[in-house]
Backbone as a printed PyTorch tensor [residue, N CA C, xyz], in Angstrom:
tensor([[[  7.9650, -18.9880,  -3.4420],
         [  7.3020, -18.0760,  -2.5350],
         [  7.6790, -18.4530,  -1.1010]],

        [[  7.8060, -17.4650,  -0.2670],
         [  8.1980, -17.6450,   1.1250],
         [  6.9970, -18.0570,   1.9550]],

        [[  7.1920, -19.0080,   2.8500],
         [  6.1220, -19.3610,   3.7740],
         [  5.9500, -18.2380,   4.7650]],

        [[  4.7530, -17.9070,   5.0700],
         [  4.4840, -16.8180,   6.0070],
         [  4.5040, -17.3640,   7.4180]],

        [[  5.4790, -16.9500,   8.1910],
         [  5.5890, -17.3910,   9.5730],
         [  5.2140, -16.2930,  10.5450]],

        [[  5.1550, -15.0590,  10.0600],
         [  4.8600, -13.9430,  10.9380],
         [  3.3700, -13.8310,  11.1710]],

        [[  2.9950, -13.2500,  12.2870],
         [  1.5950, -13.1020,  12.6200],
         [  0.9500, -11.8690,  12.0230]],

        [[  1.7160, -11.0650,  11.3080],
         [  1.1380,  -9.8600,  10.7240],
         [  1.8960,  -9.4870,   9.4580]],

        [[  1.3130,  -8.5830,   8.6800],
         [  1.9780,  -8.0840,   7.4830],
         [  1.9750,  -6.5660,   7.4240]],

        [[  1.2990,  -5.9170,   8.3790],
         [  1.3040,  -4.4690,   8.4660],
         [  2.0340,  -4.0870,   9.7450]],

        [[  2.9630,  -3.1480,   9.6180],
         [  3.8320,  -2.7850,  10.7300],
         [  3.8460,  -1.2830,  10.9340]],

        [[  4.1750,  -0.8650,  12.1520],
         [  4.2970,   0.5510,  12.4650],
         [  5.7480,   1.0070,  12.4040]],

        [[  6.6340,   0.1270,  11.9690],
         [  8.0570,   0.4440,  11.8840],
         [  8.6010,   0.0240,  10.5280]],

        [[  9.3540,   0.9160,   9.9240],
         [  9.9780,   0.6230,   8.6350],
         [ 11.0160,  -0.4940,   8.7780]],

        [[ 11.6550,  -0.5570,   9.9330],
         [ 12.6730,  -1.5850,  10.1760],
         [ 12.0660,  -2.9880,  10.1450]],

        [[ 10.8540,  -3.1220,  10.6580],
         [ 10.1840,  -4.4290,  10.6220],
         [  9.8940,  -4.8600,   9.1860]],

        [[  9.4800,  -3.9350,   8.3500],
         [  9.2330,  -4.2490,   6.9400],
         [ 10.5460,  -4.6510,   6.2750]],

        [[ 11.6200,  -3.9710,   6.6100],
         [ 12.9370,  -4.3030,   6.0630],
         [ 13.3230,  -5.7430,   6.4300]],

        [[ 13.0590,  -6.1580,   7.6610],
         [ 13.3720,  -7.5340,   8.0780],
         [ 12.5580,  -8.5510,   7.2830]],

        [[ 11.2790,  -8.2690,   7.0680],
         [ 10.4310,  -9.1760,   6.2860],
         [ 10.9350,  -9.2380,   4.8460]],

        [[ 11.2720,  -8.0880,   4.2730],
         [ 11.7920,  -8.0500,   2.9040],
         [ 13.0640,  -8.8940,   2.7990]],

        [[ 13.9460,  -8.7710,   3.7700],
         [ 15.1870,  -9.5590,   3.7520],
         [ 14.9020, -11.0500,   3.8200]],

        [[ 13.9210, -11.4400,   4.6170],
         [ 13.5510, -12.8640,   4.6890],
         [ 12.9730, -13.3520,   3.3690]],

        [[ 12.1690, -12.5120,   2.7180],
         [ 11.5250, -12.9100,   1.4660],
         [ 12.5110, -12.9720,   0.2970]],

        [[ 13.6260, -12.2700,   0.4180],
         [ 14.5990, -12.2230,  -0.6790],
         [ 15.9160, -12.9130,  -0.3120]],

        [[ 15.9190, -13.6120,   0.7970],
         [ 17.1450, -14.2780,   1.2690],
         [ 17.6980, -15.2130,   0.1920]],

        [[ 18.9990, -15.0870,  -0.0490],
         [ 19.6630, -15.9230,  -1.0400],
         [ 19.6190, -15.3670,  -2.4540]],

        [[ 18.9840, -14.2260,  -2.6390],
         [ 18.8830, -13.5930,  -3.9590],
         [ 19.5680, -12.2330,  -3.9150]],

        [[ 20.0930, -11.8090,  -5.0400],
         [ 20.7340, -10.5010,  -5.1180],
         [ 19.6660,  -9.4220,  -5.2290]],

        [[ 19.6390,  -8.5350,  -4.2440],
         [ 18.6970,  -7.4230,  -4.2440],
         [ 19.3190,  -6.2800,  -5.0400]],

        [[ 18.5310,  -5.7430,  -5.9740],
         [ 19.0230,  -4.6210,  -6.7700],
         [ 17.8430,  -3.7640,  -7.2000]],

        [[ 18.1510,  -2.5920,  -7.6860],
         [ 17.0910,  -1.7280,  -8.1990],
         [ 16.7280,  -2.1820,  -9.6090]],

        [[ 15.5360,  -1.8280, -10.0120],
         [ 15.1030,  -2.1340, -11.3720],
         [ 14.0630,  -1.1050, -11.7780]],

        [[ 13.6680,  -1.1410, -13.0040],
         [ 12.6670,  -0.2020, -13.4970],
         [ 11.5270,  -0.9770, -14.1510]],

        [[ 10.3320,  -0.4910, -13.9390],
         [  9.1560,  -1.0250, -14.6060],
         [  8.7760,   0.0050, -15.6570]],

        [[  8.7840,  -0.4110, -16.9160],
         [  8.4900,   0.5230, -18.0020],
         [  6.9950,   0.5230, -18.2990]],

        [[  6.4550,   1.7320, -18.3930],
         [  5.0420,   1.9270, -18.6920],
         [  4.9180,   3.0850, -19.6670]],

        [[  4.3950,   2.7990, -20.8520],
         [  4.1820,   3.8300, -21.8730],
         [  5.4370,   4.6740, -22.1210]],

        [[  6.5760,   4.0230, -22.2010],
         [  7.8190,   4.7070, -22.5190],
         [  8.4860,   5.4310, -21.3710]],

        [[  7.9070,   5.4120, -20.2010],
         [  8.5580,   6.0110, -19.0400],
         [  8.8230,   4.9170, -18.0130]],

        [[  9.7290,   5.1920, -17.0980],
         [ 10.1410,   4.1680, -16.1440],
         [  9.7620,   4.5350, -14.7150]],

        [[  9.2370,   3.5680, -14.0060],
         [  8.9920,   3.6850, -12.5750],
         [ 10.1120,   2.9090, -11.8950]],

        [[ 10.9330,   3.6170, -11.1390],
         [ 12.0690,   2.9900, -10.4700],
         [ 11.6180,   2.2200,  -9.2360]],

        [[ 12.0560,   0.9880,  -9.1390],
         [ 11.8390,   0.1510,  -7.9530],
         [ 13.1940,   0.0960,  -7.2470]],

        [[ 13.3300,   0.7260,  -6.0850],
         [ 14.6420,   0.8290,  -5.4350],
         [ 15.2660,  -0.5040,  -5.0510]],

        [[ 14.4410,  -1.4680,  -4.6250],
         [ 14.9610,  -2.7670,  -4.2160],
         [ 14.0150,  -3.8650,  -4.6920]],

        [[ 14.5990,  -4.9120,  -5.2970],
         [ 13.7900,  -6.0240,  -5.7810],
         [ 14.6380,  -7.2780,  -5.9060]],

        [[ 14.0180,  -8.4120,  -5.6610],
         [ 14.6440,  -9.7240,  -5.8530],
         [ 13.5820, -10.7940,  -5.6470]],

        [[ 13.7450, -11.9230,  -6.3120],
         [ 12.8780, -13.0830,  -6.0940],
         [ 11.3920, -12.7650,  -6.2440]],

        [[ 11.0430, -11.8580,  -7.1530],
         [  9.6380, -11.5160,  -7.3600],
         [  9.0530, -10.6130,  -6.2960]],

        [[  9.9200, -10.0140,  -5.4590],
         [  9.4820,  -9.1400,  -4.3780],
         [ 10.0710,  -7.7490,  -4.6050]],

        [[  9.2320,  -6.7320,  -4.5190],
         [  9.6780,  -5.3490,  -4.6780],
         [  9.5120,  -4.6170,  -3.3550]],

        [[ 10.4100,  -3.6630,  -3.1010],
         [ 10.2640,  -2.7750,  -1.9410],
         [ 10.3430,  -1.3420,  -2.4490]],

        [[  9.3290,  -0.5540,  -2.1000],
         [  9.2090,   0.8110,  -2.6020],
         [  8.4300,   1.6350,  -1.5800]],

        [[  8.6520,   2.9290,  -1.5790],
         [  7.9500,   3.7930,  -0.6250],
         [  6.6020,   4.2460,  -1.1810]],

        [[  5.7330,   4.6170,  -0.2640],
         [  4.4420,   5.1820,  -0.6370],
         [  4.6430,   6.4010,  -1.5300]],

        [[  5.5900,   7.2480,  -1.1800],
         [  5.8590,   8.4610,  -1.9550],
         [  6.1450,   8.1160,  -3.4090]],

        [[  6.9900,   7.1160,  -3.6320],
         [  7.3540,   6.7330,  -5.0000],
         [  6.1750,   6.1370,  -5.7600]],

        [[  5.2550,   5.5030,  -5.0340],
         [  4.1000,   4.8700,  -5.6780],
         [  2.9060,   5.8000,  -5.8720]],

        [[  2.6820,   6.6850,  -4.9290],
         [  1.4110,   7.4280,  -4.9390],
         [  1.5280,   8.9450,  -4.9230]],

        [[  2.7280,   9.4870,  -4.8310],
         [  2.8320,  10.9420,  -4.7850],
         [  3.4120,  11.5380,  -6.0590]],

        [[  3.5760,  10.7460,  -7.0650],
         [  4.1090,  11.2610,  -8.3250],
         [  3.0870,  11.1300,  -9.4240]],

        [[  3.5820,  10.9780, -10.6170],
         [  2.7130,  10.8230, -11.7870],
         [  2.4820,   9.3490, -12.0830]],

        [[  1.9830,   8.6300, -11.1120],
         [  1.7000,   7.2130, -11.3080],
         [  0.2040,   7.0150, -11.5540]],

        [[ -0.1030,   5.8810, -12.1580],
         [ -1.4980,   5.5930, -12.4820],
         [ -1.7440,   4.0930, -12.3940]],

        [[ -2.9410,   3.7080, -12.7060],
         [ -3.3140,   2.2950, -12.7050],
         [ -2.4010,   1.4790, -13.6220]],

        [[ -1.9830,   2.0630, -14.7280],
         [ -1.0930,   1.3450, -15.6600],
         [  0.2290,   0.9770, -14.9820]],

        [[  0.7530,   1.8810, -14.1590],
         [  1.9900,   1.5950, -13.4230],
         [  1.7650,   0.4380, -12.4460]],

        [[  0.6480,   0.4730, -11.7520],
         [  0.3550,  -0.5600, -10.7550],
         [  0.1460,  -1.9230, -11.4140]],

        [[ -0.4940,  -1.9330, -12.5750],
         [ -0.6640,  -3.1920, -13.3130],
         [  0.6830,  -3.7540, -13.7630]],

        [[  1.5680,  -2.8770, -14.2140],
         [  2.9010,  -3.3200, -14.6410],
         [  3.6830,  -3.9110, -13.4630]],

        [[  3.5450,  -3.3200, -12.2970],
         [  4.1990,  -3.8570, -11.0960],
         [  3.6660,  -5.2580, -10.8030]],

        [[  2.3560,  -5.4280, -10.9050],
         [  1.7460,  -6.7370, -10.6250],
         [  2.2150,  -7.8120, -11.6000]],

        [[  2.5250,  -7.4400, -12.8160],
         [  3.0060,  -8.4090, -13.7990],
         [  4.4310,  -8.8500, -13.4920]],

        [[  5.1790,  -7.9920, -12.8200],
         [  6.5790,  -8.2820, -12.5600],
         [  6.8480,  -8.8560, -11.1630]],

        [[  5.9570,  -8.5870, -10.1940],
         [  6.2080,  -8.9940,  -8.8050],
         [  4.9980,  -9.6990,  -8.2030]],

        [[  5.2630, -10.7620,  -7.4310],
         [  4.1750, -11.4580,  -6.7350],
         [  3.9430, -10.8840,  -5.3420]],

        [[  4.9150, -10.1170,  -4.8320],
         [  4.8080,  -9.5080,  -3.5080],
         [  5.4160,  -8.1180,  -3.5520]],

        [[  4.8560,  -7.2290,  -2.7310],
         [  5.3700,  -5.8720,  -2.6620],
         [  5.4050,  -5.4100,  -1.2160]],

        [[  6.5010,  -4.7790,  -0.8490],
         [  6.6670,  -4.1660,   0.4710],
         [  6.6140,  -2.6600,   0.2560]],

        [[  5.6810,  -2.0020,   0.9310],
         [  5.5270,  -0.5550,   0.7900],
         [  5.8490,   0.0880,   2.1280]],

        [[  6.7110,   1.0920,   2.0920],
         [  7.0800,   1.7910,   3.3150],
         [  6.4250,   3.1650,   3.3770]],

        [[  6.2780,   3.6350,   4.5960],
         [  5.8190,   5.0030,   4.9040],
         [  4.4380,   5.3510,   4.3670]],

        [[  3.4700,   4.4560,   4.5370],
         [  2.0910,   4.7830,   4.1650],
         [  1.5420,   5.6870,   5.2650]],

        [[  1.1460,   6.9150,   4.9150],
         [  0.7070,   7.8690,   5.9400],
         [ -0.7530,   7.6700,   6.3290]],

        [[ -1.1550,   8.4000,   7.3410],
         [ -2.5730,   8.5250,   7.6590],
         [ -3.1130,   9.5650,   6.6770]],

        [[ -4.2310,   9.2630,   6.0370],
         [ -4.8220,  10.1910,   5.0770],
         [ -5.7850,  11.0960,   5.8230]],

        [[ -5.3800,  12.3510,   5.9790],
         [ -6.2270,  13.2920,   6.7000],
         [ -6.2710,  14.6160,   5.9500]],

        [[ -7.4170,  15.2290,   6.0030],
         [ -7.5600,  16.5190,   5.3500],
         [ -7.5910,  16.4020,   3.8360]],

        [[ -7.8130,  17.5060,   3.1960],
         [ -7.9380,  17.4950,   1.7340],
         [ -6.5980,  17.5880,   1.0240]],

        [[ -5.5310,  17.8670,   1.7510],
         [ -4.2290,  18.0400,   1.1090],
         [ -3.6950,  16.7490,   0.5020]],

        [[ -4.1900,  15.6010,   0.9250],
         [ -3.7060,  14.3150,   0.4000],
         [ -4.7550,  13.5960,  -0.4410]],

        [[ -5.7040,  14.3110,  -0.9420],
         [ -6.7990,  13.6890,  -1.6960],
         [ -6.2910,  12.8640,  -2.8860]],

        [[ -5.3980,  13.4220,  -3.6990],
         [ -4.9020,  12.7020,  -4.8780],
         [ -4.1000,  11.4630,  -4.4870]],

        [[ -3.2780,  11.5800,  -3.4690],
         [ -2.4910,  10.4390,  -3.0070],
         [ -3.4090,   9.3420,  -2.4620]],

        [[ -4.4520,   9.7480,  -1.7610],
         [ -5.4100,   8.7730,  -1.2310],
         [ -6.1300,   8.0490,  -2.3660]],

        [[ -6.5000,   8.7720,  -3.3990],
         [ -7.1630,   8.1490,  -4.5530],
         [ -6.2220,   7.1690,  -5.2540]],

        [[ -4.9470,   7.5690,  -5.3950],
         [ -3.9840,   6.6490,  -6.0030],
         [ -3.8070,   5.4100,  -5.1340]],

        [[ -3.7790,   5.5940,  -3.8260],
         [ -3.6290,   4.4570,  -2.9160],
         [ -4.8110,   3.5000,  -3.0390]],

        [[ -6.0150,   4.0330,  -3.1230],
         [ -7.2080,   3.2010,  -3.3080],
         [ -7.0760,   2.4030,  -4.6040]],

        [[ -6.6540,   3.0510,  -5.6700],
         [ -6.4530,   2.3660,  -6.9590],
         [ -5.3730,   1.2980,  -6.8350]],

        [[ -4.2720,   1.6310,  -6.1770],
         [ -3.1820,   0.6730,  -5.9810],
         [ -3.6770,  -0.5720,  -5.2650]],

        [[ -4.3890,  -0.4040,  -4.1700],
         [ -4.8730,  -1.5660,  -3.4020],
         [ -5.8530,  -2.3830,  -4.2330]],

        [[ -6.7330,  -1.7280,  -4.9680],
         [ -7.6600,  -2.4590,  -5.8430],
         [ -6.8960,  -3.3380,  -6.8320]],

        [[ -5.8610,  -2.7960,  -7.4290],
         [ -5.1030,  -3.5450,  -8.4400],
         [ -4.2790,  -4.6530,  -7.8110]],

        [[ -3.6440,  -4.3830,  -6.6780],
         [ -2.9040,  -5.4470,  -5.9760],
         [ -3.8540,  -6.5730,  -5.5920]],

        [[ -5.0180,  -6.2290,  -5.0920],
         [ -6.0180,  -7.2150,  -4.6800],
         [ -6.4910,  -8.0430,  -5.8830]],

        [[ -6.8800,  -7.3730,  -6.9450],
         [ -7.3900,  -8.0750,  -8.1270],
         [ -6.3540,  -9.0030,  -8.7500]],

        [[ -5.0740,  -8.6730,  -8.5770],
         [ -3.9950,  -9.4890,  -9.1350],
         [ -3.3560, -10.4150,  -8.1030]],

        [[ -3.9590, -10.4880,  -6.9380],
         [ -3.5340, -11.3890,  -5.8530],
         [ -2.0730, -11.1970,  -5.4380]],

        [[ -1.6220,  -9.9560,  -5.4560],
         [ -0.2690,  -9.6420,  -5.0350],
         [ -0.2410,  -9.5810,  -3.5110]],

        [[  0.7930, -10.1620,  -2.9130],
         [  0.9650, -10.1360,  -1.4650],
         [  1.4980,  -8.7570,  -1.0650]],

        [[  1.0320,  -8.2420,   0.0570],
         [  1.4140,  -6.9170,   0.5150],
         [  1.9710,  -6.9830,   1.9300]],

        [[  3.1400,  -6.3780,   2.1030],
         [  3.7250,  -6.1330,   3.4230],
         [  3.8870,  -4.6230,   3.4800]],

        [[  3.4540,  -3.9920,   4.5750],
         [  3.4550,  -2.5350,   4.5810],
         [  3.8040,  -1.9330,   5.9270]],

        [[  4.4520,  -0.7990,   5.8470],
         [  4.7100,   0.0660,   6.9970],
         [  3.6350,   1.1370,   6.9470]],

        [[  2.7000,   1.0880,   7.8910],
         [  1.5640,   2.0030,   7.9270],
         [  1.6200,   2.7760,   9.2390]],

        [[  1.3730,   4.0740,   9.1800],
         [  1.4990,   4.9240,  10.3530],
         [  0.3690,   4.7750,  11.3630]],

        [[ -0.6760,   4.0350,  11.0290],
         [ -1.8160,   3.8940,  11.9460],
         [ -2.4810,   2.5490,  11.7080]],

        [[ -3.2530,   2.0660,  12.6780],
         [ -4.0510,   0.8630,  12.4230],
         [ -4.9760,   1.0920,  11.2220]],

        [[ -5.3240,   0.0170,  10.5420],
         [ -6.1530,   0.1420,   9.3310],
         [ -7.4240,   0.9500,   9.5690]],

        [[ -8.0520,   0.7420,  10.7100],
         [ -9.3110,   1.4370,  10.9780],
         [ -9.1390,   2.9510,  11.0440]],

        [[ -7.9030,   3.4170,  11.2790],
         [ -7.6290,   4.8490,  11.4010],
         [ -6.9110,   5.4230,  10.1850]],

        [[ -6.7580,   4.6470,   9.1450],
         [ -5.9700,   5.0770,   7.9960],
         [ -6.5530,   6.2990,   7.2840]],

        [[ -7.8650,   6.3660,   7.1770],
         [ -8.5300,   7.4840,   6.5050],
         [ -9.2820,   8.3210,   7.5350]],

        [[ -8.5600,   8.9340,   8.4470],
         [ -9.1670,   9.7160,   9.5270],
         [ -8.6330,  11.1290,   9.5710]],

        [[ -9.4460,  12.0020,  10.1070],
         [ -8.9800,  13.3470,  10.4240],
         [ -8.2840,  13.2710,  11.7690]],

        [[ -7.4550,  14.2410,  12.0550],
         [ -6.7010,  14.2330,  13.2980],
         [ -6.6440,  15.6450,  13.8460]],

        [[ -6.8800,  15.7740,  15.1360],
         [ -6.7430,  17.0690,  15.8050],
         [ -5.5740,  16.9640,  16.7660]],

        [[ -4.4810,  17.6210,  16.4240],
         [ -3.3000,  17.5420,  17.2670],
         [ -2.8000,  16.1220,  17.3420]],

        [[ -2.6230,  15.6250,  18.5420],
         [ -2.1660,  14.2490,  18.7330],
         [ -3.3110,  13.2960,  19.0130]],

        [[ -4.5300,  13.8010,  18.9890],
         [ -5.6790,  12.9980,  19.3790],
         [ -6.5440,  12.6750,  18.1590]],

        [[ -6.7760,  11.3960,  17.9030],
         [ -7.6990,  11.0250,  16.8350],
         [ -9.1060,  11.3750,  17.2770]],

        [[ -9.8580,  11.9670,  16.3920],
         [-11.2350,  12.3070,  16.7150],
         [-12.1540,  11.3250,  16.0240]],

        [[-13.3580,  11.2560,  16.4780],
         [-14.3000,  10.3050,  15.9370],
         [-14.9900,  10.8730,  14.6990]],

        [[-14.2000,  11.3550,  13.7760],
         [-14.6950,  11.8920,  12.5050],
         [-13.9730,  11.1390,  11.4140]],

        [[-14.6960,  10.5790,  10.4880],
         [-14.0120,   9.8560,   9.4290],
         [-14.3580,  10.4520,   8.0820]],

        [[-14.1160,   9.7080,   7.0370],
         [-14.2710,  10.2200,   5.6820],
         [-15.6980,  10.6260,   5.3410]],

        [[-16.6700,  10.2510,   6.1440],
         [-18.0500,  10.6020,   5.8460],
         [-18.3920,  12.0260,   6.2760]],

        [[-17.5080,  12.6840,   6.9980],
         [-17.7380,  14.0460,   7.4510],
         [-17.6190,  15.0070,   6.2650]],

        [[-18.5980,  15.8380,   6.0460],
         [-18.6070,  16.7370,   4.8900],
         [-17.6490,  17.9110,   5.0380]],

        [[-17.2190,  18.2110,   6.2320],
         [-16.3560,  19.3720,   6.4500],
         [-14.8910,  18.9680,   6.4700]],

        [[-14.2190,  19.1190,   5.3490],
         [-12.7860,  18.8780,   5.2990],
         [-12.3850,  17.4330,   5.1450]],

        [[-13.2880,  16.5760,   4.7530],
         [-12.9160,  15.1690,   4.6170],
         [-12.1470,  14.9350,   3.3210]],

        [[-11.5340,  13.7770,   3.2360],
         [-10.7850,  13.4140,   2.0390],
         [-11.6870,  13.2270,   0.8380]],

        [[-12.7950,  12.5580,   1.0430],
         [-13.6630,  12.1890,  -0.0560],
         [-15.0510,  12.7620,   0.1640]],

        [[-15.7600,  12.9560,  -0.9300],
         [-17.0820,  13.5430,  -0.8110],
         [-18.1850,  12.6580,  -1.3610]],

        [[-18.0460,  12.1030,  -2.5150],
         [-19.1290,  11.3440,  -3.1260],
         [-19.3180,   9.9710,  -2.5220]],

        [[-20.5180,   9.4610,  -2.6560],
         [-20.8310,   8.1160,  -2.1470],
         [-19.9310,   7.0540,  -2.7710]],

        [[-19.6030,   7.2130,  -4.0560],
         [-18.7300,   6.2330,  -4.7070],
         [-17.3440,   6.2170,  -4.0740]],

        [[-16.8370,   7.3900,  -3.7400],
         [-15.5210,   7.4500,  -3.1080],
         [-15.5600,   6.8760,  -1.6960]],

        [[-16.6320,   7.1420,  -0.9660],
         [-16.7740,   6.5660,   0.3750],
         [-16.8030,   5.0430,   0.2700]],

        [[-17.5520,   4.5280,  -0.6920],
         [-17.5900,   3.0800,  -0.9140],
         [-16.2020,   2.5550,  -1.2570]],

        [[-15.4510,   3.2820,  -2.1090],
         [-14.1060,   2.8480,  -2.5060],
         [-13.1720,   2.7730,  -1.3110]],

        [[-13.2490,   3.7350,  -0.4060],
         [-12.4000,   3.7130,   0.7850],
         [-12.7950,   2.5530,   1.6930]],

        [[-14.0860,   2.3480,   1.9010],
         [-14.5450,   1.2100,   2.7100],
         [-14.0620,  -0.1060,   2.1030]],

        [[-14.1470,  -0.2070,   0.7840],
         [-13.6830,  -1.4070,   0.0860],
         [-12.1770,  -1.5870,   0.2710]],

        [[-11.4340,  -0.5000,   0.2000],
         [ -9.9810,  -0.5690,   0.3810],
         [ -9.6280,  -1.1020,   1.7650]],

        [[-10.2610,  -0.5810,   2.7890],
         [ -9.9860,  -1.0510,   4.1550],
         [-10.3520,  -2.5260,   4.2820]],

        [[-11.4870,  -2.9120,   3.7420],
         [-11.9000,  -4.3140,   3.7760],
         [-10.8800,  -5.2020,   3.0680]],

        [[-10.4120,  -4.7640,   1.9190],
         [ -9.4250,  -5.5420,   1.1670],
         [ -8.1050,  -5.6280,   1.9210]],

        [[ -7.6970,  -4.5440,   2.5530],
         [ -6.4570,  -4.5830,   3.3350],
         [ -6.5660,  -5.5980,   4.4710]],

        [[ -7.7160,  -5.6600,   5.1250],
         [ -7.9140,  -6.6830,   6.1660],
         [ -7.8190,  -8.0780,   5.5700]],

        [[ -8.4550,  -8.2890,   4.4250],
         [ -8.3930,  -9.6010,   3.7910],
         [ -6.9730,  -9.9460,   3.3480]],

        [[ -6.2430,  -8.9590,   2.8490],
         [ -4.8920,  -9.2000,   2.3450],
         [ -3.8840,  -9.5330,   3.4510]],

        [[ -4.2510,  -9.3150,   4.7030],
         [ -3.3540,  -9.7010,   5.7890],
         [ -3.7130, -11.0780,   6.3570]],

        [[ -4.7730, -11.6790,   5.8590],
         [ -5.2230, -12.9570,   6.4060],
         [ -4.3380, -14.1240,   5.9580]],

        [[ -4.3190, -15.1400,   6.7580],
         [ -3.5430, -16.3430,   6.4300],
         [ -4.0670, -16.9830,   5.1420]],

        [[ -5.3740, -16.9590,   4.9360],
         [ -5.9230, -17.5500,   3.7080],
         [ -5.4180, -16.8110,   2.4570]],

        [[ -5.2610, -15.4830,   2.5630],
         [ -4.7330, -14.7170,   1.4390],
         [ -3.2950, -15.1420,   1.1460]],

        [[ -2.5070, -15.2670,   2.2060],
         [ -1.0880, -15.5980,   2.0510],
         [ -0.8630, -17.0550,   1.6680]],

        [[ -1.8190, -17.9050,   1.9190],
         [ -1.6250, -19.3220,   1.5790],
         [ -2.0740, -19.6520,   0.1620]],

        [[ -2.5880, -18.6740,  -0.5700],
         [ -3.0000, -18.8890,  -1.9620],
         [ -1.7960, -19.1220,  -2.8420]]])
């Protein structure tokens, strides 16, 4: 496992995640691979040394499920995810639910996460008006991503876990 020398693990640039991935896989041949789940394959575009790099789209916008995420955790100790969007409006409800499930499974399996995220964690599940973030979050009943109390709790838990997963204590385990 690579010693963590960087002061952060969440970035606003895909290039920064690429640099971290290269450091984590230095000296190993990076290649694509597939994780098989129930007879179908989830393609991992880049992997080496127990580290996978994959986009949010490939992880959460297709026909993926908890079984796929568990299989990834069995094969990799660290994962770099690129292009995690801001979850706004109801159009991304399914992707947001998959992301919540993904983070729960990565957390429960103590997988290290490096990510390219389009917004600070506190703004990840926010509505947006034009270029200005408004002070409306997932608890707003009009057009929010989630509606039930359980889903609101799940999103709060996800944000809390993401904060914990960037801590030095998490990375030193």
